[in-house]
Each structure stands twice: as structure tokens, then as C-alpha cells.
DSSP file (Angstrom, degrees, kcal/mol; ACC not computed):
  #  RESIDUE AA STRUCTURE BP1 BP2  ACC     N-H-->O    O-->H-N    N-H-->O    O-->H-N    TCO  KAPPA ALPHA  PHI   PSI    X-CA   Y-CA   Z-CA
    1    1 A X     >        0   0    0      0, 0.0     4,-2.5     0, 0.0     5,-0.2   0.000 360.0 360.0 360.0 -49.6   26.6  -20.9   25.5
    2    2 A X  H  >  +     0   0    0      1,-0.2     4,-2.4     2,-0.2     5,-0.3   0.927 360.0  48.9 -62.6 -44.8   24.3  -19.8   22.7
    3    3 A X  H  >>S+     0   0    0      1,-0.2     4,-2.9     2,-0.2     5,-1.0   0.937 112.3  47.7 -61.5 -47.5   21.6  -22.3   23.8
    4    4 A X  I  4>S+     0   0    0      1,-0.2     5,-3.1     3,-0.2     6,-0.6   0.927 112.8  48.9 -60.8 -45.2   21.7  -21.2   27.4
    5    5 A X  I  <>S+     0   0    0     -4,-2.5     5,-0.7     3,-0.2    -1,-0.2   0.914 119.4  37.5 -61.4 -43.1   21.6  -17.5   26.5
    6    6 A X  I  <5S+     0   0    0     -4,-2.4     6,-2.8    -5,-0.2    -2,-0.2   0.934 134.5  12.7 -75.7 -47.0   18.6  -17.9   24.2
    7    7 A X  I  <5S+     0   0    0     -4,-2.9     4,-0.5    -5,-0.3    -3,-0.2   0.862 126.6  42.5-106.5 -44.6   16.5  -20.5   25.9
    8    8 A X  I   <S+     0   0    0     -5,-1.0    -3,-0.2    -4,-0.2    -4,-0.1   0.954 133.5  17.1 -72.5 -49.4   17.6  -21.1   29.5
    9    9 A X  I   <S+     0   0    0     -5,-3.1    -4,-0.2    -6,-0.2    -3,-0.1   0.824 134.8  40.0 -92.4 -35.3   18.2  -17.4   30.5
   10   10 A X  S   <S-     0   0    0     -5,-0.7    -3,-0.2    -6,-0.6    -4,-0.1   0.699  86.9-143.6 -90.5 -20.6   16.3  -15.6   27.7
   11   11 A X        -     0   0    0     -4,-0.5    -4,-0.2     1,-0.2    -3,-0.1   0.817  27.1-170.4  63.1  31.5   13.3  -17.8   27.4
   12   12 A X        -     0   0    0     -6,-2.8     2,-0.3    -7,-0.1    -1,-0.2  -0.289   5.2-176.2 -60.2 134.3   13.1  -17.4   23.6
   13   13 A X    >   -     0   0    0      4,-0.1     3,-1.9    26,-0.1    25,-0.1  -0.888  35.7 -76.9-129.5 161.6   10.0  -18.7   22.0
   14   14 A X  T 3  S+     0   0    0     -2,-0.3    26,-0.2     1,-0.2    25,-0.2  -0.266 115.9  27.2 -55.8 138.5    8.7  -19.1   18.5
   15   15 A X  T 3  S+     0   0    0     24,-2.2    -1,-0.2     1,-0.3    25,-0.2   0.265  95.6 114.8  91.0 -11.3    7.4  -15.8   17.0
   16   16 A X    <   -     0   0    0     -3,-1.9    25,-2.9     1,-0.0     2,-0.4  -0.394  63.7-120.2 -85.0 168.3    9.6  -13.6   19.2
   17   17 A X  E     -a   41   0A   0     23,-0.2     2,-0.4    -2,-0.1    25,-0.2  -0.855  26.3-172.4-109.5 145.5   12.4  -11.4   17.9
   18   18 A X  E     -a   42   0A   0     23,-2.4    25,-2.9    -2,-0.4     2,-0.5  -1.000  15.1-149.3-140.1 140.2   16.0  -11.6   18.9
   19   19 A X  E     -a   43   0A   0     -2,-0.4     2,-0.6    23,-0.2    25,-0.2  -0.935  13.9-168.2-106.8 126.1   19.1   -9.4   18.2
   20   20 A X  E >   -a   44   0A   0     23,-3.1    25,-2.3    -2,-0.5     3,-0.6  -0.949   6.4-156.0-118.7 112.0   22.4  -11.2   18.0
   21   21 A X  T 3  S+     0   0    0     -2,-0.6    25,-0.1     1,-0.2    23,-0.0  -0.540  81.0  19.1 -81.2 152.7   25.5   -9.1   18.0
   22   22 A X  T >  S+     0   0    0     -2,-0.2     3,-1.6     1,-0.1     6,-0.4   0.916  79.1 169.5  53.4  45.6   28.7  -10.6   16.5
   23   23 A X  T <   +     0   0    0     22,-2.2     9,-0.2    -3,-0.6    23,-0.1   0.646  66.0  58.1 -67.4 -16.3   26.4  -13.0   14.7
   24   24 A X  T 3  S+     0   0    0     21,-0.5    -1,-0.3     4,-0.1    22,-0.1   0.539  90.2  90.9 -91.6  -6.8   29.2  -14.3   12.4
   25   25 A X  S <> S-     0   0    0     -3,-1.6     4,-2.7     1,-0.0     5,-0.2  -0.093  96.6 -88.9 -76.8-176.8   31.4  -15.4   15.3
   26   26 A X  H  > S+     0   0    0      2,-0.2     4,-1.7     1,-0.2     5,-0.1   0.964 125.6  32.1 -61.2 -58.2   31.4  -18.9   16.8
   27   27 A X  H  > S+     0   0    0      1,-0.2     4,-2.5     2,-0.2    -1,-0.2   0.884 119.9  54.4 -69.1 -38.3   28.7  -18.4   19.5
   28   28 A X  H  > S+     0   0    0     -6,-0.4     4,-2.6     2,-0.2    -2,-0.2   0.905 106.6  50.8 -61.6 -43.0   26.9  -15.9   17.3
   29   29 A X  H  X S+     0   0    0     -4,-2.7     4,-2.0    -7,-0.2    -1,-0.2   0.905 111.7  47.4 -62.0 -42.1   26.6  -18.3   14.4
   30   30 A X  H  X S+     0   0    0     -4,-1.7     4,-2.6    -5,-0.2    -1,-0.2   0.907 111.3  51.6 -64.6 -41.0   25.3  -21.0   16.8
   31   31 A X  H  X S+     0   0    0     -4,-2.5     4,-2.8     2,-0.2     5,-0.3   0.902 107.9  51.8 -63.8 -41.6   22.8  -18.5   18.2
   32   32 A X  H  X S+     0   0    0     -4,-2.6     4,-2.5    -9,-0.2     5,-0.2   0.942 112.9  45.0 -59.5 -47.8   21.5  -17.5   14.7
   33   33 A X  H  X S+     0   0    0     -4,-2.0     4,-2.3     2,-0.2    -2,-0.2   0.917 115.5  46.2 -64.8 -44.1   20.9  -21.1   13.8
   34   34 A X  H  X S+     0   0    0     -4,-2.6     4,-1.5     2,-0.2    -2,-0.2   0.923 115.2  46.0 -65.3 -44.6   19.2  -22.0   17.1
   35   35 A X  H  <>S+     0   0    0     -4,-2.8     5,-2.4    -5,-0.2     4,-0.4   0.911 113.8  48.9 -66.2 -42.4   17.0  -19.0   17.1
   36   36 A X  H ><5S+     0   0    0     -4,-2.5     3,-1.5    -5,-0.3    -1,-0.2   0.932 111.4  48.9 -62.4 -46.1   16.0  -19.4   13.5
   37   37 A X  H 3<5S+     0   0    0     -4,-2.3    -1,-0.2     1,-0.3    -2,-0.2   0.794 106.0  58.4 -65.4 -27.7   15.2  -23.0   13.9
   38   38 A X  T 3<5S-     0   0    0     -4,-1.5    -1,-0.3    -5,-0.2    -2,-0.2   0.543 122.1-106.1 -79.4  -6.5   13.1  -22.2   17.0
   39   39 A X  T < 5S+     0   0    0     -3,-1.5   -24,-2.2    -4,-0.4    -3,-0.2   0.643  71.1 142.4  93.1  15.3   11.0  -19.9   14.9
   40   40 A X      < -     0   0    0     -5,-2.4     2,-0.6   -26,-0.2    -1,-0.3  -0.520  58.3-113.9 -84.7 156.2   12.2  -16.5   16.1
   41   41 A X  E     -a   17   0A   0    -25,-2.9   -23,-2.4    -2,-0.2     2,-0.5  -0.841  41.1-148.2 -87.2 120.4   12.7  -13.5   13.8
   42   42 A X  E     -a   18   0A   0     -2,-0.6    20,-2.0    17,-0.3    19,-0.7  -0.820  21.2-174.8-106.5 125.0   16.5  -13.0   13.9
   43   43 A X  E     -ab  19  62A   0    -25,-2.9   -23,-3.1    -2,-0.5     2,-0.4  -0.964  16.8-175.7-108.8 127.9   18.3   -9.7   13.6
   44   44 A X  E     -ab  20  63A   0     18,-1.7    20,-3.1    -2,-0.5     2,-0.4  -0.981  14.9-148.0-131.9 139.8   22.1  -10.1   13.4
   45   45 A X  E     + b   0  64A   0    -25,-2.3   -22,-2.2    -2,-0.4   -21,-0.5  -0.823  24.7 156.1-105.6 145.4   25.0   -7.7   13.3
   46   46 A X  E     - b   0  65A   0     18,-2.0    20,-1.8    -2,-0.4    21,-0.5  -0.949  40.6-125.1-156.5 169.4   28.3   -8.1   11.6
   47   47 A X  S    S+     0   0    0     -2,-0.3     2,-0.3    18,-0.2    18,-0.1   0.458  80.7  37.2-106.0  -1.8   31.0   -5.9   10.2
   48   48 A X  S  > S-     0   0    0      1,-0.1     4,-2.4    19,-0.0     5,-0.2  -0.972  75.5-113.4-148.1 161.2   31.4   -6.9    6.5
   49   49 A X  H  > S+     0   0    0     -2,-0.3     4,-2.4     1,-0.2     5,-0.2   0.869 117.0  55.0 -61.5 -36.8   29.5   -8.0    3.5
   50   50 A X  H  > S+     0   0    0      2,-0.2     4,-1.8     1,-0.2    -1,-0.2   0.920 110.7  44.4 -63.1 -44.2   31.2  -11.5    3.7
   51   51 A X  H  > S+     0   0    0      2,-0.2     4,-2.4     1,-0.2     5,-0.2   0.874 111.4  53.6 -68.8 -36.9   30.0  -11.9    7.3
   52   52 A X  H  X S+     0   0    0     -4,-2.4     4,-1.9     1,-0.2    -2,-0.2   0.901 108.2  50.0 -63.8 -40.6   26.5  -10.7    6.5
   53   53 A X  H  X S+     0   0    0     -4,-2.4     4,-2.0     1,-0.2    -1,-0.2   0.892 109.4  53.3 -63.1 -39.0   26.3  -13.3    3.7
   54   54 A X  H  X S+     0   0    0     -4,-1.8     4,-1.2     1,-0.2    -2,-0.2   0.938 110.8  43.9 -62.0 -48.8   27.4  -15.9    6.1
   55   55 A X  H  X>S+     0   0    0     -4,-2.4     5,-2.6     1,-0.2     4,-0.6   0.815 109.5  57.8 -71.3 -27.4   24.8  -15.1    8.7
   56   56 A X  H ><5S+     0   0    0     -4,-1.9     3,-1.1    -5,-0.2    -1,-0.2   0.925 105.9  49.8 -62.8 -43.8   22.1  -14.9    6.0
   57   57 A X  H 3<5S+     0   0    0     -4,-2.0    -1,-0.2     1,-0.2    -2,-0.2   0.787 106.1  57.4 -64.3 -27.9   23.0  -18.4    5.0
   58   58 A X  H 3<5S-     0   0    0     -4,-1.2    -1,-0.2    -5,-0.1    -2,-0.2   0.613 130.7 -89.5 -80.1 -12.0   22.6  -19.5    8.6
   59   59 A X  T <<5 +     0   0    0     -3,-1.1     2,-0.4    -4,-0.6   -17,-0.3   0.524  69.6 155.4 117.2   8.4   19.1  -18.2    8.8
   60   60 A X      < -     0   0    0     -5,-2.6     3,-0.4     1,-0.2    -1,-0.3  -0.548  27.9-160.2 -68.8 124.7   19.4  -14.6    9.9
   61   61 A X  S    S+     0   0    0    -19,-0.7     2,-0.3    -2,-0.4   -18,-0.2   0.827  82.5  25.7 -74.8 -32.6   16.3  -12.8    8.7
   62   62 A X  E    S-b   43   0A   0    -20,-2.0   -18,-1.7     2,-0.0     2,-0.3  -0.693  71.4-169.0-137.8  81.4   17.8   -9.3    8.9
   63   63 A X  E     -b   44   0A   0     -3,-0.4     2,-0.4    -2,-0.3   -18,-0.2  -0.563  13.5-165.6 -70.4 131.8   21.6   -9.1    8.6
   64   64 A X  E     -b   45   0A   0    -20,-3.1   -18,-2.0    -2,-0.3     2,-0.9  -0.979  19.7-139.7-127.0 126.2   22.8   -5.6    9.6
   65   65 A X  E  >  -b   46   0A   0     -2,-0.4     4,-1.9   -20,-0.2     3,-0.2  -0.742  15.6-168.5 -82.3 106.9   26.2   -4.1    8.9
   66   66 A X  T  4 S+     0   0    0    -20,-1.8     5,-0.2    -2,-0.9    -1,-0.2   0.642  82.0  60.0 -75.2 -13.1   26.9   -2.2   12.1
   67   67 A X  T  4 S+     0   0    0    -21,-0.5    -1,-0.2     1,-0.1   -20,-0.1   0.880 117.1  29.7 -77.2 -39.7   29.9   -0.4   10.6
   68   68 A X  T  4 S+     0   0    0     -3,-0.2     2,-0.3     1,-0.1    -2,-0.2   0.668 125.5  38.3 -93.8 -19.7   27.8    1.2    7.8
   69   69 A X  S  < S-     0   0    0     -4,-1.9     2,-0.8     4,-0.0    -1,-0.1  -0.940  79.2-112.9-135.0 152.5   24.4    1.5    9.7
   70   70 A X     >  -     0   0    0     -2,-0.3     4,-2.4     1,-0.2     3,-0.2  -0.770  28.8-153.4 -80.5 112.5   23.1    2.3   13.1
   71   71 A X  H  > S+     0   0    0     -2,-0.8     4,-2.5     1,-0.2     5,-0.2   0.847  91.4  55.1 -62.9 -33.4   21.6   -1.1   14.0
   72   72 A X  H  > S+     0   0    0      2,-0.2     4,-2.3     1,-0.2    -1,-0.2   0.919 109.9  46.2 -64.4 -42.8   19.0    0.5   16.4
   73   73 A X  H  > S+     0   0    0     -3,-0.2     4,-2.4     2,-0.2    -2,-0.2   0.906 112.2  51.5 -64.9 -41.3   17.7    2.7   13.6
   74   74 A X  H  X S+     0   0    0     -4,-2.4     4,-2.0     2,-0.2    -2,-0.2   0.922 111.8  45.9 -60.8 -45.8   17.7   -0.3   11.2
   75   75 A X  H  X S+     0   0    0     -4,-2.5     4,-2.1     2,-0.2     5,-0.2   0.899 111.2  52.5 -67.6 -39.8   15.7   -2.4   13.6
   76   76 A X  H  X S+     0   0    0     -4,-2.3     4,-1.7     1,-0.2    -1,-0.2   0.919 110.8  47.8 -60.9 -43.2   13.3    0.4   14.4
   77   77 A X  H  < S+     0   0    0     -4,-2.4    -1,-0.2     1,-0.2    -2,-0.2   0.873 114.5  46.7 -65.2 -37.0   12.6    0.8   10.7
   78   78 A X  H  < S+     0   0    0     -4,-2.0    -1,-0.2     1,-0.2    -2,-0.2   0.784 122.5  33.5 -75.9 -27.9   12.1   -2.9   10.2
   79   79 A X  H  <        0   0    0     -4,-2.1    -2,-0.2    -5,-0.2    -1,-0.2   0.528 360.0 360.0-107.5  -8.1    9.8   -3.4   13.2
   80   80 A X     <        0   0    0     -4,-1.7    -3,-0.1    -5,-0.2    -4,-0.1   0.484 360.0 360.0  55.1 360.0    8.0    0.0   13.2
């Protein structure tokens, strides 16, 4: 599922940016790892510090707590 969403349907390539919601879940975790390994800049949302630490370990470049922060504002600030 993660592979198809990222590469087959999304056409993700190295150097691109990707936002993965629920990045600490099963499919989200796989998506973070695949996107990171493909050379994408990965933004991932999760709801707790424990989950954010998990996705950081998986290769998420920008873990964002969507409960405490507006993820759109965070991404805008990070990407200008």
C-alpha cells in the first residue's frame, strides 16, 4: 500500500517532498521508510512525543505533532 501510494500513483522521486499523515501507524511507518530511502524530504504527522520519536528513528526529516501544532503552518515555515 505504501509503495503503491508513493511510487506507482504518486510518482515520488529523489529530492521531492512528501507529507505522510499517521506516520507512526503501519502503512505510515512503511511510507516514511520508503520515502526516506528514496531520497525524499519527509514530513510526518503523529499525535504524541513517543510516536514522533518513532518516526524520527524511521527517517522522518520533520516529525510534526498535529495535536499541538497546525501541520500546514509548520510545513510552510519549514519550506518557506
